[in-house]
N, C-alpha and C positions, 0 to 999 in steps of 0.2 A: 504494500500500500504506500503510495507516494504521500509524503507529508508536505503540507502546504504551509509556507510561512504566513502567519496572519496578516502581516503588512502587505502581502501580495494581493490581498482582497481589498478592492477600492473602498468599499463602505467602511471597513475597519480603519484603514489608513486615514480616510477623511475624518472619521470620528476622533482619532488620535490627534490629527492636525488641528482640530477645533480647540484643543487645549493649549495650543501655542499662542501666546499673547501677541496680538497685532495692534490692539487699541489700548493705550495707557491713559488712565485718568489722573490729571494733575491735582494739586491741592485746591484749586478753584472749582473742581468738578468738571473741567473741560476735557474732552477726549482728544488725544493726540495719536496720529497715525504713525506707528513705529514697526515697519515690516522687517527689521534687520534679523529677528530671530527666525522668521519663516523663510526668508529668501534662500539661505543655505540649504534648507530641506528640499527646495524645488530643483536643486542641482544634483541631487543624489542619483537620479535616474529619470528616464522618460516617464516611467510609471509614476514616480513621485511627483514629477512636474505636472503631468496631466491631472493627477488627483488633487494636488494641493493648491494649484492656481485658483480653482473656484472657491476654495476656502479663503485664500489671501485676499481675493478681490470680490468677496461677497457683498461688502458695504462700500458705497461711494458717498462720501460726505464732502460736498463742494467747499465748505468752509475749512474743515480740518485738513483736506487734501489740496488746498489751493496752490501749493508749491509743486505739486506733481505735474510734470510736463503734460501738455495736452496730447502729445503723440502717444504717451503711455496710457492715458485715459481712453483714447480711441481704440487702442489695441485690445484692452481688456474689458471694454464695454459689455460684450456678450456675457461676461461672468456676473455682472451686477444683479443683485436680487433686492437690495435695500438701498434707497437713494434718499439721502438727507440733504437739506438746504438746497433743494432744486431752484435754480435761477440765481444762485449767489455769485457764480463766476461770470463776470461781465465780459471776459475775454473769450467766452465760449457760447455765443448766441444759440438759442434753441433751434433756429431754422437751419443751422449748419452742423448740428450734432449728429454723431452716430446714434441711431435709434436703439433705445433699450426696449426689449420686447418681452422680457421674462421677469419684470419686477413683481415683488410680493408686497413691498411697502414703499410709499412715496410721501416724503415730508417736504412741503413747499417752504422756501425761505421767506422771512418776514418782508423783504423788499420786493416780493413778487406776488403780492396777495390778490391782485386783480387779473385773473387768468383770461387770456385771449385765445384766438384760434390755434396758434402754434402750440400753446400749452395744452389745450384740450386734445389736440392731435397726439401729443406726447402721452397723455393719460390713456387715450383710447387705444394706443399701440400696445398696451399692457393689460389685456383682458383678464389675466390671472391675478390681478392686484387684489390683495386682501385688506390693506390699510391705506387710507388716503387722509392726509392731515396737513397742518401748517403750524409754524411757530407763531402765527398771528391769524386773525380771522380772514379767511380767503373767500372769494366769490367768483362766479363765472360771468363772462361778458354776456349780456342779455341777448345779443344778436347771434350767439353761437348755438349750435345744435347740442343735443343731449350727450354729454361725455360718457354716460354709462350705458349707452344703447346696446353695446355688445358684452356687457358685464353679467356674470352669473355668480361670482364668488366673493364680491366685496362685502366684508364683514364690519368694517369700522370706518367712520368719517369723523374727523376731529376739526373743530374750529371752522365750521362752514357758516357763512353769512348768506342767507337766502335773500335774493332781490325779487320783491313781489312784482316788479315790472317785467320780469322775464317769464319763463315757463312756470307752471304751477308745480308745487312740491309733489303732487301726485304724478305728474308727467315725468318729473326728474327721477323720482325714486321707484317708479313702476318696474324697471328692469331688475333692480336689486332688492325688491321688496321681500323676496324669499330668502335672502342671505344676510341682510343687515342686522347686526347684533348690538352695535354701540354707536351712538350719535351725539355729537356736540353741535348744536344749531342755534343761530341767532337770527331773528327777524324783527328789527326795531320799528318797522313801519309796514303798512299794507297788510295783506292777508296771505296765508300759506296756500289756500285753495287745495285742500286735501281730496275732496270729492270721492270719498269712499276708500281711500288708501288703507291697506292693512299691512302691518309689519309684524308677523307672528313670531319671529325669532328675536325681536328687540328685547334686550335685557337691561341695558344701561343707557341713561340719557342725561345730558346737560342741556337745558332749554332756556333761552331768554327770548320771550315773545311779547308782543305789544298788547295783546288782548286776552282776556279770560277765555273767550270763545275759541281762539286759535289753540290755546293750551288744552282746552277740553277736547277739541277735535284731534289734536296730535296724540294725546294720551289714550283716547278711545281707539286710536289706530294701533295701539301697542298693548294688547290684552295680557301679555306675559311679562310686562316690565317689572323688574325687581329693584332697580336702583335709579332714583331721580334726584337731580340737583338743579336748582334754579336760583339765580341771584339777580342783581339789578343792572347788569350790563357793564360795558367797558366805557370808561370816561373818554377814551380816544375817539369814540363815535358820538360823544355827547348824548348818550342815551339816558334819559331820565325816567326809565321804566320802573314800575313796581312789579317786576316779573314774578317775584316770589309770592306776592299776593294773588296773582293770576293762577299760579300753581296751587296755592291753598284752596282757592275757590273751585278749581277743577277737581282736586282730590276729594273735596267734600261731596261731589256728585257720585262718588263711589267707583270711579274708573280705576283701572290697574289693581285688581284685588290681590295680586300676588306680590305687591310692593313690600320689601323688607328693609330697604335703606332709603333714607330721606335727608336731604341737605337743603335748608331754606334760610332766608332772612325773615325774621318776625318783627315787623314794625308795630308800634303802639296801635295804629289804626286797624291792624289786621289781627291783633292778639286774640280777640274773641272768636273770630272766624277760624284761626289756627287751633284754638282749644276745641271748638266744635268739630273741626275736621278730624283731629286725632281721636276724639271720643267715638267717632263712627268707623274707625279703622281698627284692624287687629293685625298682630303678627310682626310689628316692627322690631327689628333686631339692632339696627344702627340708626341713630338720630344725631344730626349735626345742625345746630341752629345758631344763627347770629342774631342776637336780640337788640332792639333799640333801647329798651329799658328792662332791667332785671326786676320782675315783679311776680307776685304769687299766681297770676293767671297763667303765666308760662309754665311755672312749676306744676300747677294742677293739671295742665294739659298733658304733661309728660307722664303723669301717674297712670294713665290708661294703658301704658305699655310697660309697666314695672315688671311684669312677669316674663317678658320676652327680651327686653333690651340687654344686649351684651356690650355695646359700644355707645357711649354718650359723650357728645362734645357740646359745650356751652360757650359760645364765643361772644365777644362784645362788638356792638355796632358803633356806638359812640363811647360813652364812659360809664357803663353800668357797673355796679358793684354787687357782687354776690355776698351779702352780709350773712351773719350767723343765722338770723331768723329765717331767711330764704332757704339756706342750706338745710335747716331742720326740716323743711317741707320736702326735701329730697330723700329723707330716710327710707321711705318705702320703695324708692327707685333703686337704691343701692343693694339690690339683692343678687343679681346674676351678672353684674358688670365685670367684664374682663379688661376694658379700657375706659378710663375716665379722663377727659380733657376739659379744663375750665379756665377761662380768661377773666380777668377783672377780680382776682381774689384779694379781699381786704385783709388787713392785719388781724382783725378779730375772727376771721373764718378758719384760720389754720388749725385751731384746736379741734374743730369739727372734722376737717378733712383727714387729720392724722389719727383720730380716735377710732380704732377698729371696732369698738363696741357699738358704734352707730351703724355699722354695715351689717346687713342680714347675713352675708356670706363673705367675710373678708378673705377667705381662701381662694375665691374666684378671681380676684383682681390680679392682672398681669402687668398693666402699664398705667401710670399716673402722671399726668401733665398739668402743671400749675403755672399760670401766668399772672403776674402782678408785681408792680414795682416794690411794694412793701416787703415782698419775700427776699429782696436783695438789699434795699436801702434801709430797712428796719430790721436787720438781721438779728440783732441782740434781743429785741422784743419778741420776735417770732421764735427764736431758740428757747427763750424762757417759757413761752407758751407751750412749746412741744415738750419741754422738760417737765412741765407740770402735770402731764397726762398720767392718770392713775394706773394705766395698764402696763406701763414700762417697768419691768422687773429688773432690779439691779443684778449684777453678776454674782455668782456664788460667793466670791471673795468678799464682796461688799455686804451680802446677806449675812455671812458668818460674823463679819466685823460688827454689824448692827446688832446682831443677836447677842454677841458677847457683852456689849454694853447693857443690853436689857437684862442679861443674866445677873449682872452685878446688882441690879435692882430687884432680883428675885423673880424675874419673869422668864417664861419660855413659851413662845408662841407655837402654833401648829406648824407654821412654816419652818421654824427651827427644828422641830421634831422630824419633819419630812426630810430636812437636809441631813440630820444625823442618820436616819434610816437609809437614805440614799448612799451615804458614804460607807455604810456598813453592808450594803448590798441587800437590804431588807425590803426595798420597794422599787418601783419603776417610774417614779415621778420624774418628768423631764425638766431639767434646768440646764442652761448654758454654763459649761464649766471652764471654757477657755477664757483667758483674760485678754485675748487679742482684741484690738479695736474693731468695731463694726466697719470702720472706714476701709479696712483692708480687704473687705469682701466686694468692693465696688470699684469700677473703672472710672477715674476722674479725668476729664479732658484737660489738656494743657492750654488750649485756646478757648476763649469764651465768647468771642464776637462782641456784641454790644454790651452785654452784662458781664460783670466780673464773676469769676468762680468764687463760690462761697468759702468761708473760713473752715478750717478743719473742725473747729468746735461745733459750728452749725451743722455740718454734714454728719458728724458723729451722732448728734441728737436726732437728726432726720433718719439716718439709717438704723438707729436703734429703734425708733418708732416703727420703721418698716418691717421689723422682725415679726410683727403680728400678722403680716400678710404673707402666707407661706409660698404663694406662687408669684409674688411681685418681683419682676426682673428689671424693670425700667422705670426710672423717675426722671422727669424732665422739668426743670424750673427755669423759666425765662429763656428758653431756647437752648439751655445747657443740659445735655443728656448724660445721665449716670446709669451705667449698666452693671447689674450684679454679676460677678464672675466667679465667686467662690462661696458655696453655701457654708454656713456656720456649723462646725462640728458639735454634736451633742452627746451626752451620756444618758444611758437609760438605767 
């Protein structure tokens, strides 16, 4: 039996080649094209070259690869499957480019957001496209024909701005109505003109629309929608829409019964409608709201989904403050949460947030994010508040020391008796026996951005309080993220 070298099989070699780093991400988060590790591999043999070249040239990013000579770009164009920053290279006009015909993903550059005939021809030449998007809101020239006329597999469109003066949305999306799963759309004026369009596979949508009726019509076209986001539009287009209110009104009508994730802005004028809408819906697992004023109406509205919510985000629209009394109203909500994000935290609220006894199931929480200047600039006061929490048990060493002083006064508490039995092996009561600092269990970033990293004393108090949450692994305070890297050792 002839033994075959696994690397002689193209599929295996291509898979191995995919682990060779071609794109490096710098400290600013920008990707850089660095093919030097891959290029020597393409010189091993003809087999290696034919197999690895498609891996090396899978992505064409016009910004990151601006210095790559056009002769090389033209040579390897047939290998491109992902095209970023389309239209960024001014030295390579669309009408003289070598055509890409096998793209799976096309992302349009911010400076090429109004697409004309040549651009539409470029899109149409790739009928296998799965994702079409832009770094900015893009739109099609109203005089052009439908760019999706020969498409059957397009699944995602990002940052599309619909021009009501052109073809209707029904006409535009009809060819891809059976494949579209994710859509980000804006229509600041006019009408969508859906005319009975149905998008049965649509699961996720971000919509900024001018009227409640447009929102109702669009959501009715998406009976299986699970994730909806709506905000008030982009200042760049001078859009003064109350799009979130339109979404609230639409959802109140009962559309999208399978919705499990919702992200909205709640203005004071629509708070009552928001509360009524939530009370008529069931099954929300993720809720992200940006409120104009933190008030009890918003808190009461969230209560209707206390049994299903696993991710809750409360953001500020202006300068709301989630004071202690409002947070007390959230107690019944904190039952199944795995992630909790809250902006506008006041100094007086930290005691509530850190006190695990107020949570129905503190063991469920995995991620906690707090935003509020008091958490940084009133650090001493906040630390004192955390230190005052009754649930914080001192280390075994401190317990013994305290009990020794009580013994001198003729006292021996039940806790001291437990400790004696623990040391003698007579019981299984769990106490932390290591004297190592809690701070050693968490990764502390060296760079903090706008806010400074907290003092060691503050973090020690915070991480000590976090011991009550058995699954908590991430704490973020004012954009500074702390990750737990080492669980504390315990004796039984």
